[in-house]
C-alpha positions, 0 to 999 in steps of 0.5 A: 288066785287066778293071777297065779295061773300059768298063761297058755301060749302057742309056740309061734312059728318064728321059723322063717321058711326059705330055700337053703342049700344046706339041710342043716340050717334053720332061720328064725326071727326074734327081737327083730333079727333074723337068726341062722342056726346050724344044727348038727345031727350028731349031737342031741345038743345041736338041734333046736328043741321046742323048749328053746323056741318057747323060752326065746319067745317068752323072753322076747314078749316079756321084756318088762317082767324079765328085763335082761338088759345089762344083766348077767345071764348063764345058759346051761345046756345051750345046745345050738345057742338060740336062747343065748343069742336071743338073750344077747339081742335083749342086751344081756351079758351072756355066758353060754355053756354046754358039753365039750363036743357041742361047743364048736357048733355052739360057738359058731352059731353064737359068733355068727349071729352076734358079731358086728352088733352093738351088744355085749360080746357073749362068752362060750364055755364048757360046763359039765353038769355037777363037775368042777363048778367051784374051780371053773365058776368060783362063787366069789367071781361069778354071780348071775342074775338069770340062769336059762335052761331049755330042754335039759331034762329028758331020758338021761342019767344026769338029772341029779348033776343038773339039779346040783348045777342049778342049786350051785348057780341059783343064789339069792336074787337069781332067777332060773327060767326053765322051759321043757317038753314034758314027755316022761315020768322022770320029767315030772320027778325032776320038777317035783325035786325042783319044787322041793328046793326052790320057790317055783312058779309055772309061768306058761304052758304050751299045750300043743307041744307039751312045753312048760315054762317055769320060774324058780328062785332060792327060798330066802328063809 
């Protein structure tokens, strides 16, 4: 039915142009707050990609459908931390994760944009996809209401590990929200694998940036 068609959206320029002494700082406005993100040119994970903007925007504008207040949220491949910061501003208990080499910049951005605010204090942790999941995030202790992922699929070899990680954290009742720029055939292959495992819906498409935003949940049968 037409109600199931993904909504077509533009990524709004929530980027705030301003003179900055630092070439590596970007300013955004989400949930009524100015967010300052320090990017790093050394690492893939330290640049704000279009999927992060799309997911941040979607979370802000769909708070009734996806209410993050007091929910447990895990972001995998958090990168610069923009999506995790937005989830914090929306009232979630956030755990932002990424590779060890990205954590310093990630921690800096998250603490800088969430300190001295009346919100749950976010946590930053190392998570290498597919590695040490049971040890670092035992199922008995860690259950998440939402898994957030943006621009985690691009030309790389870690896609099977990524899928393993999504499957590990997606329990009955968990909602996975994944936003990605679709560039390569591998992106569509990953989407196909995801659809084979989870109940998957395309919530929104951002045609001018080739970004799709998907919701996935565990098949309960």
